[in-house]
ZAPARO-647560 format. One line per field, with one value per residue: residue number from 1; x, y, z of N, C-alpha, C in turn. Coordinates in nm, 2 decimals, decimal comma, padded with zeros to 4 digits. Example, Ala and Ser with C-alpha at 12.3 -4.5 7.8 and 13.67 -1.06 7.14 Angstrom:
2
seq <- 1_2
nu <- 01,32_01,28
nv <- -00,57_-00,22
nw <- 00,78_00,71
cau <- 01,23_01,37
cav <- -00,45_-00,11
caw <- 00,78_00,71
cu <- 01,32_01,29
cv <- -00,33_00,00
cw <- 00,78_00,79
This chain:
296
seq <- 1_2_3_4_5_6_7_8_9_10_11_12_13_14_15_16_17_18_19_20_21_22_23_24_25_26_27_28_29_30_31_32_33_34_35_36_37_38_39_40_41_42_43_44_45_46_47_48_49_50_51_52_53_54_55_56_57_58_59_60_61_62_63_64_65_66_67_68_69_70_71_72_73_74_75_76_77_78_79_80_81_82_83_84_85_86_87_88_89_90_91_92_93_94_95_96_97_98_99_100_101_102_103_104_105_106_107_108_109_110_111_112_113_114_115_116_117_118_119_120_121_122_123_124_125_126_127_128_129_130_131_132_133_134_135_136_137_138_139_140_141_142_143_144_145_146_147_148_149_150_151_152_153_154_155_156_157_158_159_160_161_162_163_164_165_166_167_168_169_170_171_172_173_174_175_176_177_178_179_180_181_182_183_184_185_186_187_188_189_190_191_192_193_194_195_196_197_198_199_200_201_202_203_204_205_206_207_208_209_210_211_212_213_214_215_216_217_218_219_220_221_222_223_224_225_226_227_228_229_230_231_232_233_234_235_236_237_238_239_240_241_242_243_244_245_246_247_248_249_250_251_252_253_254_255_256_257_258_259_260_261_262_263_264_265_266_267_268_269_270_271_272_273_274_275_276_277_278_279_280_281_282_283_284_285_286_287_288_289_290_291_292_293_294_295_296
nu <- 14,78_14,97_14,88_14,92_15,20_15,25_15,16_15,35_15,58_15,53_15,52_15,78_15,91_15,80_15,89_16,16_16,17_16,04_16,21_16,44_16,36_16,30_16,55_16,62_16,41_16,31_16,55_16,73_16,58_16,48_16,21_16,06_15,87_15,86_15,96_15,89_15,99_16,26_16,23_16,10_16,30_16,49_16,33_16,27_16,53_16,64_16,45_16,48_16,75_16,76_16,57_16,63_16,91_16,97_17,09_17,19_16,95_17,04_17,24_17,08_16,94_17,16_17,24_17,00_17,00_17,24_17,19_16,97_17,08_17,27_17,10_16,99_17,22_17,27_17,03_17,04_17,27_17,18_16,96_16,97_17,07_16,86_16,63_16,43_16,09_16,13_16,29_16,13_15,93_16,08_16,15_15,90_15,85_16,05_15,98_15,74_15,84_16,00_15,80_15,65_15,85_15,88_15,63_15,63_15,82_15,82_15,91_16,12_16,06_15,80_15,60_15,29_15,14_15,28_15,54_15,62_15,68_15,88_16,10_16,00_16,14_16,16_16,13_15,98_16,18_16,40_16,31_16,25_16,51_16,67_16,53_16,58_16,86_16,88_16,76_16,94_17,18_17,10_17,04_17,30_17,42_17,27_17,35_17,61_17,89_17,81_17,53_17,49_17,56_17,37_17,14_17,21_17,20_16,93_16,83_16,94_17,06_17,24_17,38_17,50_17,67_17,84_17,97_18,14_18,05_18,00_17,73_17,59_17,72_17,66_17,39_17,35_17,46_17,28_17,05_17,14_17,18_16,92_16,79_16,91_16,81_16,54_16,57_16,65_16,43_16,24_16,35_16,31_16,03_15,97_16,05_15,87_15,61_15,62_15,54_15,53_15,41_15,41_15,22_15,22_15,41_15,34_15,24_15,08_15,19_15,43_15,33_15,21_15,44_15,57_15,38_15,38_15,63_15,58_15,36_15,48_15,65_15,87_16,22_16,25_16,35_16,23_15,96_15,92_15,94_15,72_15,51_15,53_15,45_15,19_15,05_15,08_15,01_14,75_14,55_14,57_14,49_14,23_14,11_13,89_13,68_13,64_13,58_13,55_13,78_13,96_13,84_13,87_14,15_14,20_14,08_14,25_14,49_14,41_14,31_14,55_14,70_14,55_14,52_14,78_15,00_15,28_15,34_15,35_15,57_15,70_15,96_16,11_16,29_16,26_16,46_16,66_16,78_16,62_16,38_16,46_16,51_16,25_16,12_16,27_16,20_15,93_15,93_16,06_15,87_15,65_15,76_15,80_15,53_15,44_15,59_15,49_15,22_15,27_15,37_15,14
nv <- 11,21_11,09_10,83_10,76_10,77_10,55_10,34_10,36_10,30_10,03_09,93_09,96_09,79_09,53_09,53_09,49_09,22_09,09_09,15_09,02_08,75_08,73_08,71_08,45_08,29_08,40_08,45_08,25_08,02_07,87_07,77_07,90_07,84_07,92_08,17_08,37_08,30_08,37_08,65_08,66_08,58_08,78_09,00_08,93_08,89_09,15_09,30_09,18_09,23_09,50_09,58_09,42_09,44_09,70_09,80_10,01_10,10_10,06_09,88_09,67_09,61_09,52_09,30_09,14_09,09_08,94_08,71_08,60_08,55_08,36_08,15_08,10_08,00_07,77_07,62_07,60_07,45_07,21_07,14_07,21_07,03_06,88_06,77_06,92_06,98_06,93_07,09_07,32_07,21_07,15_07,41_07,51_07,34_07,43_07,70_07,67_07,54_07,74_07,92_07,78_07,74_08,01_08,05_07,89_08,01_08,11_08,33_08,46_08,51_08,59_08,42_08,30_08,51_08,73_08,98_09,27_09,63_09,72_09,96_10,24_10,30_10,28_10,51_10,70_10,81_10,64_10,39_10,42_10,49_10,26_10,07_10,17_10,15_09,88_09,79_09,89_09,76_09,49_09,51_09,55_09,31_09,12_09,20_09,13_08,89_08,69_08,72_08,63_08,37_08,27_08,29_08,12_07,87_07,87_07,84_07,60_07,36_07,15_07,21_07,44_07,34_07,19_07,40_07,48_07,60_07,61_07,48_07,42_07,58_07,84_07,84_07,83_08,07_08,24_08,19_08,27_08,55_08,62_08,56_08,74_08,98_08,94_08,93_09,19_09,33_09,22_09,33_09,60_09,59_09,51_09,73_09,91_09,83_09,79_09,58_09,22_08,91_08,56_08,47_08,66_08,59_08,36_08,08_08,20_08,46_08,39_08,28_08,51_08,67_08,51_08,50_08,77_08,78_08,61_08,74_08,99_08,90_08,64_08,66_08,94_09,23_09,48_09,41_09,29_09,51_09,67_09,49_09,47_09,73_09,74_09,51_09,56_09,82_09,86_09,69_09,82_10,09_10,03_09,96_10,09_09,96_09,73_09,38_09,36_09,45_09,24_09,07_09,21_09,22_08,94_08,91_09,07_08,93_08,67_08,76_08,86_08,62_08,47_08,64_08,74_08,53_08,52_08,72_09,07_09,21_09,01_08,90_09,11_09,43_09,77_10,03_10,33_10,42_10,31_10,45_10,71_10,69_10,63_10,87_11,06_10,97_11,02_11,29_11,38_11,29_11,45_11,70_11,67_11,64_11,89_12,05_11,96_12,05_12,32_12,37_12,33
nw <- -00,67_-00,51_-00,52_-00,78_-00,79_-00,63_-00,80_-01,01_-00,87_-00,80_-01,06_-01,14_-00,95_-01,02_-01,28_-01,25_-01,16_-01,37_-01,59_-01,51_-01,51_-01,78_-01,90_-01,82_-01,91_-02,16_-02,31_-02,25_-02,25_-02,04_-01,84_-01,55_-01,27_-01,02_-00,94_-00,77_-00,53_-00,52_-00,51_-00,27_-00,09_-00,13_-00,03_00,24_00,35_00,32_00,48_00,73_00,81_00,81_00,99_01,23_01,26_01,20_00,97_00,69_00,42_00,15_00,19_00,27_00,04_-00,13_00,02_00,01_-00,27_-00,30_-00,13_-00,26_-00,51_-00,44_-00,36_-00,61_-00,73_-00,59_-00,63_-00,91_-00,95_-00,85_-01,01_-01,28_-01,46_-01,53_-01,78_-02,03_-01,93_-01,67_-01,52_-01,49_-01,33_-01,10_-01,02_-00,95_-00,73_-00,56_-00,52_-00,37_-00,15_-00,03_00,04_00,23_00,42_00,51_00,60_00,83_00,98_01,24_01,50_01,37_01,09_01,12_01,05_00,92_01,00_00,93_00,87_01,02_01,06_00,89_00,77_00,57_00,27_-00,01_-00,23_-00,50_-00,67_-00,61_-00,69_-00,97_-01,05_-00,99_-01,14_-01,40_-01,42_-01,39_-01,63_-01,82_-01,76_-01,80_-02,08_-02,18_-02,10_-02,26_-02,51_-02,51_-02,53_-02,35_-02,37_-02,63_-02,61_-02,43_-02,59_-02,79_-02,66_-02,60_-02,86_-02,97_-02,77_-02,80_-03,03_-02,94_-02,74_-02,91_-03,03_-02,84_-02,61_-02,27_-02,16_-01,92_-01,73_-01,83_-01,82_-01,55_-01,48_-01,60_-01,44_-01,19_-01,23_-01,30_-01,05_-00,88_-00,98_-00,92_-00,64_-00,58_-00,66_-00,48_-00,24_-00,27_-00,28_-00,02_00,14_00,05_00,09_00,37_00,52_00,53_00,40_00,36_00,17_-00,02_-00,20_-00,34_-00,56_-00,74_-00,77_-00,89_-01,13_-01,24_-01,29_-01,48_-01,68_-01,76_-01,89_-02,11_-02,23_-02,30_-02,50_-02,58_-02,55_-02,58_-02,46_-02,45_-02,48_-02,23_-02,06_-02,15_-02,09_-01,81_-01,74_-01,85_-01,74_-01,47_-01,42_-01,54_-01,40_-01,15_-01,21_-01,27_-01,04_-00,90_-01,02_-00,89_-00,87_-01,14_-01,26_-01,26_-01,44_-01,67_-01,68_-01,72_-01,98_-02,14_-02,13_-02,24_-02,49_-02,60_-02,62_-02,80_-03,03_-03,07_-03,04_-03,02_-02,84_-02,74_-02,85_-02,99_-02,99_-03,09_-03,07_-02,95_-03,04_-02,97_-03,19_-03,39_-03,34_-03,40_-03,67_-03,77_-03,69_-03,84_-04,10_-04,11_-04,08_-04,31_-04,49_-04,43_-04,49_-04,76_-04,85_-04,78_-04,95_-05,20_-05,18_-05,17_-05,42_-05,57
cau <- 14,92_15,04_14,83_14,99_15,34_15,25_15,15_15,48_15,68_15,50_15,56_15,93_15,94_15,76_15,98_16,29_16,15_16,01_16,33_16,53_16,30_16,31_16,68_16,62_16,30_16,31_16,68_16,80_16,49_16,44_16,09_16,06_15,73_15,88_16,05_15,85_16,07_16,38_16,18_16,07_16,43_16,54_16,25_16,28_16,66_16,65_16,36_16,54_16,88_16,74_16,50_16,70_17,05_16,97_17,18_17,12_16,86_17,11_17,31_16,98_16,92_17,27_17,23_16,89_17,04_17,34_17,13_16,88_17,18_17,33_16,99_16,98_17,33_17,24_16,92_17,09_17,37_17,10_16,84_16,99_17,10_16,73_16,60_16,29_16,00_16,16_16,34_16,01_15,86_16,16_16,14_15,77_15,87_16,14_15,89_15,64_15,92_16,04_15,68_15,62_15,95_15,85_15,50_15,66_15,94_15,81_15,95_16,22_15,99_15,66_15,51_15,17_15,08_15,35_15,65_15,59_15,77_15,99_16,11_15,97_16,26_16,15_16,07_15,96_16,31_16,49_16,25_16,28_16,66_16,71_16,47_16,65_16,99_16,86_16,74_17,06_17,27_17,04_17,06_17,44_17,44_17,21_17,43_17,75_17,92_17,73_17,40_17,48_17,57_17,24_17,05_17,25_17,15_16,79_16,79_16,98_17,16_17,34_17,47_17,58_17,78_17,93_18,05_18,24_17,98_17,97_17,59_17,55_17,77_17,59_17,25_17,36_17,48_17,15_16,96_17,19_17,15_16,77_16,76_16,96_16,71_16,42_16,61_16,65_16,28_16,19_16,40_16,24_15,89_15,96_16,06_15,76_15,49_15,64_15,49_15,55_15,34_15,45_15,12_15,25_15,51_15,29_15,25_15,01_15,28_15,53_15,26_15,20_15,57_15,59_15,28_15,43_15,74_15,52_15,28_15,56_15,72_16,00_16,34_16,23_16,36_16,13_15,83_15,91_15,92_15,58_15,43_15,53_15,37_15,05_14,99_15,08_14,94_14,61_14,47_14,57_14,40_14,09_14,07_13,76_13,58_13,63_13,61_13,55_13,91_14,03_13,78_13,94_14,29_14,20_14,05_14,37_14,58_14,35_14,31_14,69_14,74_14,47_14,55_14,92_15,06_15,42_15,35_15,34_15,69_15,74_16,11_16,18_16,32_16,25_16,58_16,66_16,82_16,51_16,29_16,51_16,49_16,11_16,09_16,33_16,13_15,80_15,96_16,08_15,74_15,57_15,82_15,77_15,39_15,42_15,65_15,39_15,10_15,31_15,38_15,01
cav <- 11,21_10,99_10,70_10,74_10,74_10,41_10,26_10,37_10,22_09,89_09,89_09,95_09,66_09,42_09,53_09,43_09,07_09,04_09,16_08,91_08,63_08,74_08,66_08,31_08,23_08,45_08,45_08,12_07,91_07,79_07,82_07,89_07,87_07,95_08,28_08,46_08,25_08,46_08,78_08,65_08,57_08,92_09,08_08,89_08,92_09,30_09,34_09,13_09,29_09,65_09,60_09,36_09,48_09,84_09,84_10,11_10,05_10,01_09,75_09,56_09,57_09,44_09,17_09,07_09,04_08,84_08,59_08,55_08,50_08,23_08,05_08,06_07,92_07,63_07,55_07,58_07,34_07,08_07,11_07,25_06,91_06,82_06,80_06,95_07,04_06,89_07,21_07,40_07,14_07,16_07,55_07,52_07,28_07,52_07,81_07,63_07,51_07,87_07,98_07,70_07,78_08,14_08,03_07,83_08,07_08,16_08,47_08,51_08,57_08,63_08,31_08,33_08,64_08,84_09,05_09,42_09,73_09,74_10,10_10,28_10,36_10,28_10,62_10,70_10,83_10,52_10,28_10,45_10,49_10,12_10,00_10,22_10,09_09,73_09,77_09,92_09,65_09,38_09,53_09,52_09,16_09,06_09,24_09,09_08,75_08,61_08,72_08,55_08,23_08,24_08,27_07,99_07,76_07,86_07,79_07,46_07,34_07,05_07,28_07,53_07,25_07,16_07,52_07,50_07,67_07,53_07,51_07,41_07,70_07,96_07,83_07,86_08,22_08,31_08,17_08,36_08,69_08,63_08,55_08,86_09,08_08,92_08,97_09,34_09,37_09,19_09,42_09,73_09,57_09,50_09,86_09,99_09,78_09,80_09,46_09,11_08,78_08,45_08,45_08,76_08,52_08,22_08,03_08,30_08,56_08,33_08,27_08,65_08,72_08,43_08,55_08,90_08,75_08,56_08,85_09,09_08,83_08,58_08,71_09,08_09,32_09,59_09,35_09,27_09,64_09,70_09,39_09,51_09,85_09,71_09,42_09,61_09,95_09,86_09,65_09,92_10,20_09,99_09,92_10,14_09,87_09,62_09,25_09,36_09,47_09,11_09,02_09,29_09,17_08,81_08,93_09,12_08,81_08,58_08,82_08,86_08,48_08,43_08,73_08,75_08,43_08,55_08,83_09,21_09,25_08,90_08,88_09,23_09,54_09,91_10,10_10,47_10,44_10,28_10,56_10,82_10,66_10,65_11,01_11,13_10,93_11,09_11,43_11,39_11,27_11,58_11,81_11,64_11,67_12,04_12,10_11,93_12,13_12,45_12,38_12,34
caw <- -00,71_-00,43_-00,57_-00,91_-00,76_-00,58_-00,92_-01,08_-00,79_-00,82_-01,20_-01,13_-00,88_-01,10_-01,40_-01,20_-01,15_-01,51_-01,68_-01,47_-01,56_-01,92_-01,93_-01,80_-02,00_-02,30_-02,38_-02,23_-02,28_-01,92_-01,78_-01,41_-01,22_-00,88_-00,94_-00,66_-00,42_-00,51_-00,47_-00,12_-00,03_-00,12_00,05_00,38_00,39_00,34_00,59_00,86_00,85_00,83_01,12_01,34_01,27_01,18_00,86_00,59_00,32_00,03_00,23_00,27_-00,11_-00,17_00,09_-00,05_-00,40_-00,28_-00,08_-00,37_-00,61_-00,38_-00,37_-00,75_-00,76_-00,53_-00,70_-01,04_-00,93_-00,82_-01,10_-01,42_-01,55_-01,56_-01,92_-02,06_-01,84_-01,53_-01,44_-01,45_-01,22_-00,99_-00,98_-00,88_-00,59_-00,48_-00,48_-00,26_-00,03_00,04_00,10_00,35_00,53_00,56_00,68_00,96_01,03_01,38_01,54_01,27_00,97_01,16_01,01_00,83_01,04_00,86_00,93_01,01_01,11_00,80_00,74_00,43_00,20_-00,15_-00,29_-00,65_-00,73_-00,59_-00,77_-01,11_-01,08_-00,98_-01,26_-01,52_-01,42_-01,42_-01,78_-01,89_-01,73_-01,87_-02,22_-02,20_-02,09_-02,38_-02,63_-02,49_-02,56_-02,27_-02,42_-02,75_-02,56_-02,37_-02,70_-02,86_-02,58_-02,62_-03,00_-02,98_-02,67_-02,85_-03,12_-02,86_-02,69_-03,02_-03,06_-02,73_-02,50_-02,15_-02,14_-01,78_-01,66_-01,88_-01,77_-01,41_-01,47_-01,63_-01,33_-01,08_-01,26_-01,28_-00,91_-00,83_-01,02_-00,83_-00,50_-00,57_-00,67_-00,35_-00,13_-00,29_-00,24_00,13_00,19_00,00_00,16_00,52_00,58_00,44_00,43_00,27_00,06_-00,12_-00,29_-00,37_-00,70_-00,82_-00,80_-00,99_-01,26_-01,29_-01,35_-01,60_-01,78_-01,82_-01,99_-02,24_-02,28_-02,37_-02,61_-02,54_-02,62_-02,61_-02,34_-02,47_-02,45_-02,08_-02,00_-02,18_-02,02_-01,67_-01,73_-01,88_-01,65_-01,33_-01,42_-01,58_-01,29_-01,04_-01,25_-01,28_-00,90_-00,87_-01,08_-00,80_-00,92_-01,29_-01,31_-01,28_-01,56_-01,78_-01,68_-01,79_-02,12_-02,20_-02,14_-02,33_-02,62_-02,66_-02,65_-02,92_-03,14_-03,10_-02,95_-03,00_-02,75_-02,79_-02,94_-03,07_-02,99_-03,14_-02,97_-02,99_-03,00_-02,99_-03,33_-03,47_-03,32_-03,47_-03,82_-03,79_-03,68_-03,96_-04,22_-04,11_-04,10_-04,46_-04,56_-04,41_-04,57_-04,90_-04,87_-04,77_-05,08_-05,31_-05,17_-05,20_-05,57_-05,63
cu <- 15,00_15,01_14,90_15,13_15,35_15,24_15,28_15,58_15,65_15,54_15,71_15,98_15,92_15,85_16,11_16,28_16,13_16,13_16,43_16,49_16,31_16,44_16,68_16,53_16,31_16,44_16,76_16,72_16,46_16,32_16,10_15,92_15,74_15,96_16,01_15,94_16,20_16,34_16,15_16,20_16,49_16,46_16,27_16,43_16,68_16,57_16,43_16,66_16,86_16,66_16,57_16,84_17,07_17,07_17,11_17,04_16,94_17,19_17,21_16,95_17,03_17,27_17,12_16,93_17,14_17,28_17,04_16,97_17,24_17,23_16,98_17,10_17,31_17,14_16,97_17,18_17,29_17,01_16,87_17,03_16,97_16,69_16,45_16,21_16,03_16,22_16,23_15,94_15,94_16,16_16,01_15,78_15,95_16,06_15,80_15,72_15,96_15,92_15,64_15,72_15,92_15,72_15,52_15,79_15,94_15,84_16,04_16,15_15,85_15,56_15,40_15,11_15,16_15,46_15,63_15,70_15,89_15,99_16,08_16,08_16,25_16,06_16,05_16,10_16,40_16,44_16,27_16,42_16,71_16,66_16,54_16,79_16,99_16,84_16,86_17,16_17,23_17,06_17,21_17,48_17,39_17,29_17,57_17,77_17,83_17,59_17,38_17,49_17,44_17,14_17,08_17,20_17,00_16,75_16,82_17,09_17,27_17,44_17,56_17,70_17,88_18,02_18,14_18,18_17,95_17,82_17,54_17,60_17,70_17,45_17,25_17,38_17,35_17,06_17,01_17,15_17,00_16,73_16,80_16,86_16,59_16,45_16,60_16,50_16,21_16,22_16,32_16,09_15,87_15,96_15,96_15,63_15,50_15,59_15,50_15,47_15,39_15,35_15,15_15,34_15,47_15,30_15,18_15,10_15,38_15,46_15,24_15,32_15,59_15,50_15,32_15,54_15,68_15,44_15,36_15,63_15,85_16,11_16,33_16,24_16,25_15,99_15,81_15,88_15,77_15,48_15,42_15,44_15,22_14,99_15,00_14,99_14,79_14,52_14,46_14,48_14,26_14,04_13,93_13,64_13,56_13,66_13,61_13,69_13,99_13,97_13,85_14,08_14,30_14,17_14,17_14,47_14,53_14,35_14,45_14,73_14,68_14,51_14,69_15,00_15,21_15,45_15,35_15,45_15,73_15,88_16,18_16,20_16,29_16,38_16,57_16,69_16,70_16,40_16,33_16,49_16,34_16,07_16,14_16,25_15,99_15,82_15,98_15,95_15,65_15,63_15,79_15,62_15,36_15,48_15,55_15,27_15,14_15,32_15,24_14,95
cv <- 11,10_10,85_10,66_10,71_10,60_10,31_10,25_10,29_10,07_09,84_09,87_09,82_09,54_09,41_09,46_09,27_09,02_09,04_09,05_08,78_08,62_08,68_08,51_08,24_08,27_08,44_08,32_08,00_07,82_07,85_07,80_07,93_07,89_08,07_08,38_08,42_08,34_08,60_08,77_08,65_08,71_09,01_09,05_08,92_09,07_09,35_09,30_09,20_09,44_09,67_09,54_09,41_09,63_09,89_09,93_10,03_09,99_09,89_09,64_09,52_09,48_09,30_09,08_09,01_08,93_08,70_08,52_08,49_08,37_08,12_08,01_07,97_07,78_07,55_07,51_07,46_07,20_07,05_07,14_07,14_06,83_06,86_06,83_07,03_07,02_07,00_07,30_07,34_07,16_07,31_07,57_07,46_07,37_07,64_07,78_07,60_07,64_07,93_07,91_07,73_07,91_08,13_07,98_07,89_08,12_08,30_08,54_08,58_08,62_08,52_08,36_08,47_08,76_08,90_09,20_09,50_09,75_09,89_10,13_10,35_10,36_10,40_10,61_10,72_10,71_10,41_10,30_10,44_10,34_10,05_10,04_10,15_09,94_09,70_09,79_09,81_09,52_09,39_09,50_09,38_09,09_09,08_09,19_08,94_08,66_08,60_08,63_08,40_08,18_08,21_08,15_07,87_07,75_07,80_07,64_07,43_07,25_07,12_07,38_07,46_07,22_07,28_07,56_07,58_07,57_07,56_07,51_07,54_07,82_07,96_07,87_08,01_08,29_08,30_08,26_08,50_08,72_08,64_08,68_08,98_09,07_08,96_09,12_09,39_09,34_09,28_09,55_09,71_09,57_09,64_09,96_09,96_09,79_09,67_09,34_08,99_08,68_08,44_08,55_08,70_08,38_08,19_08,13_08,41_08,51_08,32_08,41_08,70_08,64_08,47_08,68_08,88_08,71_08,67_08,95_09,03_08,78_08,63_08,86_09,16_09,43_09,53_09,33_09,40_09,68_09,62_09,43_09,64_09,82_09,62_09,46_09,74_09,94_09,81_09,75_10,04_10,16_09,94_09,97_10,04_09,74_09,49_09,26_09,39_09,34_09,04_09,08_09,24_09,03_08,82_08,98_09,01_08,71_08,63_08,83_08,72_08,44_08,51_08,74_08,65_08,45_08,66_08,97_09,24_09,13_08,88_09,00_09,33_09,67_09,98_10,25_10,50_10,42_10,39_10,68_10,81_10,68_10,80_11,09_11,10_11,01_11,24_11,46_11,38_11,39_11,69_11,79_11,67_11,82_12,10_12,08_12,03_12,28_12,47_12,39_12,48
cw <- -00,64_-00,48_-00,70_-00,89_-00,71_-00,70_-00,99_-01,00_-00,80_-00,96_-01,20_-01,06_-00,96_-01,23_-01,37_-01,21_-01,29_-01,60_-01,64_-01,52_-01,71_-01,97_-01,93_-01,90_-02,14_-02,38_-02,36_-02,25_-02,16_-01,85_-01,63_-01,36_-01,06_-00,85_-00,82_-00,54_-00,40_-00,47_-00,32_-00,04_-00,02_-00,03_00,20_00,43_00,42_00,46_00,72_00,90_00,87_00,96_01,24_01,37_01,25_01,07_00,77_00,48_00,21_00,06_00,23_00,13_-00,16_-00,11_00,03_-00,19_-00,39_-00,23_-00,19_-00,48_-00,56_-00,39_-00,51_-00,79_-00,71_-00,60_-00,85_-01,04_-00,92_-00,93_-01,25_-01,52_-01,58_-01,70_-01,93_-01,96_-01,69_-01,45_-01,40_-01,33_-01,09_-00,93_-00,90_-00,74_-00,50_-00,43_-00,36_-00,13_00,05_00,10_00,23_00,46_00,59_00,64_00,82_01,02_01,18_01,40_01,44_01,16_01,00_01,12_00,91_00,87_00,97_00,94_00,91_01,06_01,02_00,76_00,59_00,37_00,05_-00,21_-00,44_-00,72_-00,73_-00,68_-00,92_-01,14_-01,09_-01,10_-01,39_-01,53_-01,45_-01,56_-01,86_-01,88_-01,81_-02,03_-02,26_-02,19_-02,21_-02,50_-02,63_-02,54_-02,48_-02,32_-02,54_-02,71_-02,50_-02,49_-02,78_-02,79_-02,60_-02,76_-03,01_-02,89_-02,72_-02,94_-03,05_-02,79_-02,79_-03,06_-02,94_-02,61_-02,39_-02,11_-02,00_-01,70_-01,70_-01,83_-01,62_-01,39_-01,50_-01,51_-01,21_-01,11_-01,25_-01,14_-00,84_-00,86_-00,93_-00,69_-00,48_-00,57_-00,54_-00,24_-00,15_-00,25_-00,09_00,19_00,13_00,08_00,31_00,59_00,48_00,49_00,33_00,15_-00,05_-00,23_-00,32_-00,52_-00,79_-00,86_-00,91_-01,13_-01,32_-01,35_-01,48_-01,72_-01,84_-01,92_-02,12_-02,30_-02,36_-02,50_-02,56_-02,62_-02,65_-02,47_-02,34_-02,43_-02,30_-02,01_-02,02_-02,10_-01,87_-01,65_-01,75_-01,77_-01,50_-01,32_-01,45_-01,47_-01,18_-01,08_-01,26_-01,14_-00,86_-00,92_-01,00_-00,87_-01,08_-01,34_-01,34_-01,41_-01,68_-01,80_-01,76_-01,94_-02,20_-02,23_-02,25_-02,47_-02,68_-02,70_-02,78_-03,04_-03,18_-03,00_-02,93_-02,90_-02,82_-02,89_-03,03_-03,09_-03,05_-03,04_-03,04_-02,95_-03,03_-03,13_-03,42_-03,46_-03,40_-03,62_-03,86_-03,79_-03,80_-04,09_-04,22_-04,13_-04,24_-04,53_-04,55_-04,49_-04,72_-04,94_-04,87_-04,90_-05,19_-05,30_-05,20_-05,35_-05,64_-05,61
């Protein structure tokens, strides 16, 4: 039971980061290959102030989110005027820079040996609650005027500018929100693992998060949620198979890319209203079949 709880907590943590990146990549059209850096900033900020200053856990989460958001704002100001793939390359460089800084952080971050003694605070209830609130807030953002502006930039940035949208400002807002989500995810991760190492936030982690967004379907919040559950839960459940679990993980990713290149959801969403309609339709169908069989 405790092992299953741990898997659910990890799913919720990864969901936070994937949903945040989904706004930037899936809805705004900006690819980031260094997103683990914002997760690292949130994790180390929260870990440092809770262990060194003794502040409460929730203050640590807020601090991690704020510092990660500020980092996103600074990087956005410097790089978001880059065109095409250059932003993705810049984000990759930023990710590696943060990892190297943490690696050489000495006594402050623990360097490559890691930072331990972090209090365990991320319980199942906290992880599920924070993840649920994060999804609700993100859904409201996407359905708002801001969300429509983000999607307009993704579809055609020049046309969006012609319509009066300040594309640079909106892209920066998207990056900041995305970084805040990653920072919160990192804070929860730090207080679940009780120990941090820079290698936990390397390029492989950034690629894993980006793969989840593509796997779920660009421009689909539901897809990002499902991808987080599948790509986090399945490898953990298959851990008894040792190295074969990674083979299965790779086959799932490759199979999805080949058979469904648009991702699981393909930009579509599952809503409660839609589920109700499907349920009512099936209920009517069953009642109709029962009525026909009764007449016979």
